[in-house]
C-alpha positions in Angstrom: -10.6 14.2 -2.3 -12.5 12.1 0.2 -12.9 8.5 -0.8 -16.7 9.0 -1.0 -16.2 11.5 -3.8 -14.3 9.0 -6.0 -15.8 6.9 -8.8 -12.8 4.6 -8.6 -10.4 4.0 -5.8 -6.6 4.0 -6.4 -5.2 0.8 -7.9 -1.9 -0.6 -6.6 0.7 -2.2 -8.9 -0.3 -5.7 -7.6 2.3 -7.8 -9.5 5.2 -5.7 -8.4 3.9 -5.3 -4.8 3.6 -9.0 -4.3 7.2 -9.6 -5.4 8.4 -6.7 -3.2 6.4 -7.9 -0.2 8.1 -11.3 -0.5 11.5 -9.6 -0.6 10.8 -7.2 2.2 9.3 -9.7 4.7 11.4 -9.5 7.9 13.9 -12.3 8.0 13.1 -13.3 11.6 9.4 -13.6 10.7 10.2 -15.7 7.6 12.5 -18.0 9.7 9.8 -18.4 12.3 7.1 -19.2 9.6 5.0 -16.2 10.7 2.2 -14.9 8.4 0.1 -11.9 8.8 -0.5 -8.4 7.6 0.1 -4.7 8.1 -2.1 -1.7 7.3 -0.6 1.6 6.3 -2.0 4.9 5.2 -1.0 6.1 1.8 -1.6 9.3 -0.2 -2.0 8.6 -3.9 -1.6 11.7 -6.1 -3.7 12.4 -9.2 -0.8 11.2 -11.3 -0.4 7.9 -9.5 2.6 8.9 -7.3 2.3 7.4 -3.9 3.5 8.7 -0.5 3.4 6.5 2.6 2.1 8.4 5.6 2.1 6.0 8.5 1.7 2.5 9.8 -1.9 1.9 11.1 -1.4 -1.7 12.4 0.8 -4.7 12.1 0.4 -8.3 13.1 4.1 -8.8 13.9 7.0 -6.5 14.5 8.6 -5.3 11.2 5.5 -6.0 9.0 4.6 -2.3 9.0 8.0 -1.1 7.9 8.2 -3.9 5.3 4.8 -2.8 3.9 5.9 0.8 3.8 9.1 0.0 1.9 7.3 -2.3 -0.6 4.8 0.4 -1.4 7.5 3.0 -1.7 9.4 0.8 -4.2 6.4 -0.5 -6.0 6.1 2.3 -8.5 3.1 4.4 -9.5 -0.5 3.4 -8.8 -3.6 3.8 -11.0 -4.9 7.0 -9.5 -8.3 7.3 -8.0 -10.8 9.0 -10.3 -13.3 11.7 -9.4 -16.9 11.6 -10.5 -15.9 13.2 -13.8 -13.3 10.5 -14.5 -10.3 12.7 -13.8 -7.4 11.7 -11.6 -7.9 12.7 -8.0 -5.5 12.7 -5.1 -6.7 10.9 -2.0 -5.6 9.3 1.2 -6.5 5.6 1.8 -5.6 2.7 4.1 -3.8 -0.2 2.4 -3.2 -3.7 3.6 -0.1 -5.7 2.9 -0.3 -9.5 3.4 2.7 -11.6 4.3 2.4 -15.3 3.6 
């Protein structure tokens, strides 16, 4: 479904993702004290399963791959809901922040 059709956007498993982002941050970026973000495109199925499609942008080399891996390992999301309140598959951009 297009995002405009949803009554609620997909909801990531925030607590788990924050922990994974910290673990996945590229070692070189951490050693250099770099901060930044990456944007990826994900497909969230009606049952909450997520599939990473591609990196859209990254502030530093390796942030995109780290974001993809964290989302893959993060577990199911709260699915987007259609106008009737049923789970709906959709494709959305998602931003990972590395601090």
